[in-house]
N, C-alpha and C positions, 0 to 999 in steps of 0.2 A: 536436558539437561545432566552432565556425565556427574552426578556431586556424590555418589554414595564410592567412597574408596575401603577396599579391603587393603589391610595392613595383616603381614605374613612376616613376625621375624625370621632372620635365618638361620636354620639351625640352631634353635634357643637354646637350649640345655647344654650342648658341647659348645657353642658361645660364649658363655657366660661361665664355663671353667675355664676358657681360653683366656678369655680378658681379665679373669681372676687369678690366674696361673700363670705367671709370663714365662715359665720356661715347658708351660704346654703350646704357646702361640705360634703359629705355622703346622702344627702338627697332629697327625690321626689321633680325634678324642674320641672315645664310644661311650656314650652313658646307658645307666637302665641296672637290669638286674644281673649280679652277677656269677648266681648260682647255676645247677646244673640245668634247669628250666627257666633260664633268666631270658629275656629279649631286646631287642637295641630299641632303647628310644627313640633316643637323638644320635643320628652320628654327624662329625664335622665336616666338612664338603672333603679336606684332606683325607678322612678314612673313604668317603661315598666314590672315590677313584677308586677303592680295590674293592669294590660291589658291596661294601656294607649299606644297610640300610634299617629305615625302623621297622619294627615287628620282626626282625628277624633274630632266630634263635641266637642267643650270646655265644655257644659254643663253636657255631657257621664264624662269626665275625670272627672269633680269637683265630680261625683257619686264614678268612683270608686276609687280615690282615695283623699278626702276628705282635708287631712292633707297636701298635696303639696303646695310648693310654686308657684302658678301662674302670672307667668310676662309677662307685655304686649310686652318686645325683646327690642331692642337695636343696629340697624341695622350699626350704626359707628364700634361700638365696635367691632362685629362682621365684620367687611371689611378690620378691622388694624390689626387682626388677623391673618386673610385669607391673606392680603398681605404681612407678615410674612412669613406663610406659602410656598407661590407660591414663595417666594423669591427666599428660600429654592429647591426649586424643580427646578427653572431657575441658579441653582450653580452646577444641576447635567444633565444640561441638553438646551438647546434652544428649543426644540419641548416639550413642557409645553400644553396640548389642558385642559383647566378649563370647568368643567362643571357644578358646581356652588362654593358657595364661602365655602364649603370642600372639594370638591372630585375634582380630575384631572388626567390625562392619562400624563404618561412619558417615554419616548424613550431611553433608556438611553445608545443604540450604538449612538445614535448624537451627544452624549456631550465630556466631556473631556475622562471618562474611555470608551470609543468608542476603541480605540486599544487594551487596553487591555483587552475586551473582547473578542476580535477578536483571540489575541493571543492566552487567557488562554482554547479557542473552545470549544465545549457544553459541559462537564463534569465541567470545571472549569471555564468558566462563567455563571453555572447557580451557582454554591460557590461567584463565586464575586459579582452578584446579588440580593446573600441574606445577603451578608454583608453590600452592598451598602445600603440596604432596613434598615437593621436594624440602621445602622448607622445615618438614615436619620429619623427614627422614635426616636431613641434616642436623635437626635439633637431638634425635632421640642419638646420633650418633655421638655427635658433644657431651651428651650428660652420660651416657654408657658404652662407649667406646663401640656397640656393638651395631650392625647393619639393619636392616628392613627391606623388603620387597613391597610396593605398593601397586593395585590395582586401582583404576577409575575408571565408572562409567555409569551408565543411567540407570543398574538395578544391582541387587547381589550376586544374582546369578553371573553375572558380567564382569563386574569387579570382581568376582574370585580368582575367573579365568584368567583377568587379567594381571592381578599378582603371581599367578602361578609362569606366564609367560614374562615377569620379572623377574624371575630370581636364574640365580643371588643379586640383590644388592641392586636395584635396579626399579624400574618405574612405566608401567605399561596403562595407557589412554585408552579407552573403545569408543567410540566415536561414536553417537545416536545414528542410527541408520543402518553402522556396519556390522552388525550384531551378528547374523546370519551367514553372514562372508565367513566372518572370523569362526565360528563355533559349526562351519560345513564337513572342514576337513578332519574334524574332532572323533574319536571313538565313544562311544554310544558312554561307557563306564566315565566321562568325565560333566555327565549331568548327575549332579545331586541327588540323590536318590534309588541310581543306576547301580546296584551292586551284582554280586556274581550270578544272581539266582535270574534277575533279570537279565541282564545282560544274556543267559544262556539262553532264555527264552525268544529274546531279541537277534539272536545270531541263528538258530534255528531256521527264523521266521526269514531270513536271510539278508537282515538289518545290522549293519556292523559300524556306521559312521551317523555324525551327529545328521548330515543331511538326508542319510535313508529313513530314517524319521523325520524325519521334514516331509518328504517326499511320499511314503505312505500313508501321511494324513490321520487324523487323527480318530476317525473309524475305526481302521484298522488297529492301532495303538490300543485303545478301547477296548477291542475283541481279545486282544491277545493278551493286556496286561489288566483289566477290568477297568472300572469306567472309573474313579477315581485317580488309579495310578497313572493310567494312558491318555487320561486327557492331561495332566500335571505334565507328564513326559514331552510331549506333542504342543504342550506351550512353549516350553523352555527350547524343544528343538527349533522353533523360529523366534527364537530370543527372549519369549516375552516371561516377565516374572515381575509382579506385583507386591511381592513379600517385603513389607517394610523393616525397618530397621528398628530393634528392639530394644530399650533399654535395658541393662542388668537381666536376661532372661533367669524366671525364676527355676529354678531346678525341682522339677518331681521326687528325685529319693537325694541320699546318701549314701555311699557305702563304701567297703571297703573288700579288698581280699587279699589272700595268698594263694601260690603254687610252691610244693616241697620239694627238693631234691629228692627225697627217699618220701614215698608213700605212707603212710598216718593209719598204722592198724589196733594200737592200743588207744581205748575210746577215751580212756582218763588223756592221752594228750591231744587228744583233738577236742575235748572238751577247753582242757587248758590254751589253745590256737584261739578256741572262741571266743575264749574271757580277753584276748590279747588284741583279736581284732574288731571287737565292741569297745576297749578301751580307746583306740585307734579312732572307730569311726562314731565316736561319741564326742572326742575334740575336734572333730571336725564340725559336728553339729553346733557345739556351743563359740564355735568359730563363726558361723554364719548367724546364729542367734536364734536356731532352730528348734521345735520338736517333732516329734513324729509319733502316729498312732499304729503303723504296721512295720511288725519287725519280720525281714526276710531274711532266712538262711541258704547261702549256696554250698552244693556238695556238688564236686566231681569225684566220681570214684576211677577206680584203678584200671577201668574197659573205657575210659573215658568217656560214660555214660552221666548226663547230667541233672539234677534232682533239686527241686525247689520247694523250699516251705515256707509258710507265711502265718503268723500271727498279729490278729489287731487287736490293742488293746483296744476299754472302753474312752481314752482321753488321751492326747497326745503329751509324752513324756521325752526327758532328754536324760534318765537318770541311768547310770551305768550299769548299776544292780540291777535292776529292771529289767533295760535291752538285754544283759548281760544272760539272765533266768529265762529269759522266753527263748532267746539263742539255742542256751541247750536242752529245754524241753524240745525246741523244734530237731535238736540233732537226735535224741534218741527214737524219735522216728524213723530215721534212714536207716539202710541196713550197709552198715560199713564193712563188711566181711571181705577180707583181698584186699583192702588198704583203700583212703583215700588220699587224693593228689593237689585236689586246690577247696576250699575252704573259703566265703564270705558271709560277709555279715552285710547285712542295711538296714532302712528305717525307711520308709514312703508314709505316703499323706499326711506331709507336711505342712507344720502350722505356726506360726510366730510365737507362739508364748505356749507356755506348758500349763498344764491342768491338772493338783494333783489328783492321780487315781489308787484311789485307796485298796479297790481289788488286787490291781494289780503290784501296792503296793506290798501286800497281804500275803502274797505267792511270793516275794521275797524272803521272807522268812518258813517258807517250807522247805527243807532242803530235800532239793532232787532224793531219789532213790538211791540206796547203795547200791550194787549189784553184786560186788566183792565182798564180804564183813571184814572187817576186821575182827583183830583177834583181841581181849577183852585187858590184854595189859599191854601196852606197846615202848617200846623201850624207845629211848629218846636215842637218836641219831647224831654221832655231831656235823653241823653244817660244814663244807667245805666250802672255801672263800671263791666269790663269784669273779671269774675271769674277765678281765676288761676284752670289749671288744671294739677293735678298729677298722675303719673300711673307708677302701681307697675313693680318694678328694676329700675325704672328712676333714672340718678345719678344726685346728687344733691351737694352745698354747703354750707355751714351755718356759717356766720362769726364769731361766736364763737367755734363752735364744728367739724366744719373743713369739711369734703368730709364722702360722705353716700350715701344712694340709699334707695327709698321711699320702704315700708312696703305693705300701701294703704290708705285709704283718705276716708273722707266721712265726712256728715253733717259738715261741715266748719273748718274740722282737716286734719292733713295731718302728717300718722307717719314714720319716719325716722329710721334708721337702719346707726350709725356712724363705717364704717369700709373700710378698705382698701381689695387690691390683697395681699399684703403683713402684714397686723397687724392679731392682735388675733379678736377671734367673739367678734364684735361692741355693746356697747350699744343703747337701743333701746327711740327715744323720740319723744313727740309730740306737735306739732305746728299750727298756724292757718295755714287758705289754702293761707294767703295774705300775711303771714311774709313776711315781709322785707329784714329780714335778708337771709332766703334762697329764694335760689336759683338755676335754674339748669346748669348743668357743663358738660364738656367734660369726654368721660368714660378714667379712670387712663389706663396706659399699663400693662400686666398682669404681674405678677411675677410666676417663677416656686412654684409650689405645696411642703405645707411644709411635710415632710416626718417623 
């Protein structure tokens, strides 16, 4: 029975921005890091026509599509839409396996349609699955204004491949028994677990398509790739995938990282950035209701060499001070001569509870050794007023003009377009960056796109 579906929202981050901002509908939109080393997270289909794609350096995307709207992204807005979509999926089955905010597997046989699918048999069941998937896509568009692509098949492997074929805004069902024919012409990279290194090993052996893998046989693939990996690749090459849909997969770690526009060479600045990353990491821990025993620090140096250091505490913690001090201690073990281009802080060995760790708490009270002694008397320096920062795409509200979003800022000014998801294209106004009547705001709920 082709009762496993894979749903993938189309150009999700960019599509949410277009749905929220009437002036961007039908225009190229690129979401991602806007700094010198930023990368593209998602590009709208209008931007993809110019060659922009995810994981591309943002500087290259700007050269390819200079007239696109380049936005920094709004995680809270994406999370809200994701929760709505995942809620619709859970109405179909308790077995929903989210892969990301915009992607999930669903096993329909485990839900309320299970008995009807069993009664319908293979042929009638396939028709029912198509009807369920079409209704799902219609419900998503009605509730959010966004489109989704859906693949249906008898396994996760084939459902994922079907959803890729369905993009954008389509539905494809792979009939039982046709898996080998569908896979045969695909490149080896189409299979899960076949990355660049595996692809090169297979290419050296003259194996470039999935059909080549199936014809080579399990023994040859085991010899090339090792027993477990080779056997798994062979099974997938002939369309066999027995992985079950696992609801709410348990994360093994929580981490955050930042790449800096200019390499950091000052140790005090590095420690400050570690504190900032720790605060973000702990917020994610709290949101997930988790704690962890092992603190991990990731450092990528100026020459692109990457080092990781970790320390395991006596018990799980979600205490920001404990995690920050541990990460700082790990940083002192790393040679940062020449500069640091990336820092990351993570917590692993997660648990569902926090047990007070007196040893770790005590370590917080012991200040780190100061390698640059302060003078005995330090004159108080006047504090400079904090400069308000505005990010392209950010939600704001003005006391007189209402809700809108930031188009850009610089030279002490910020430009805002005042529009909402269900309004007409809005007007643009410019303010001083410290205008007291302009404040950040929460994202507004999406409305269906006007037709």
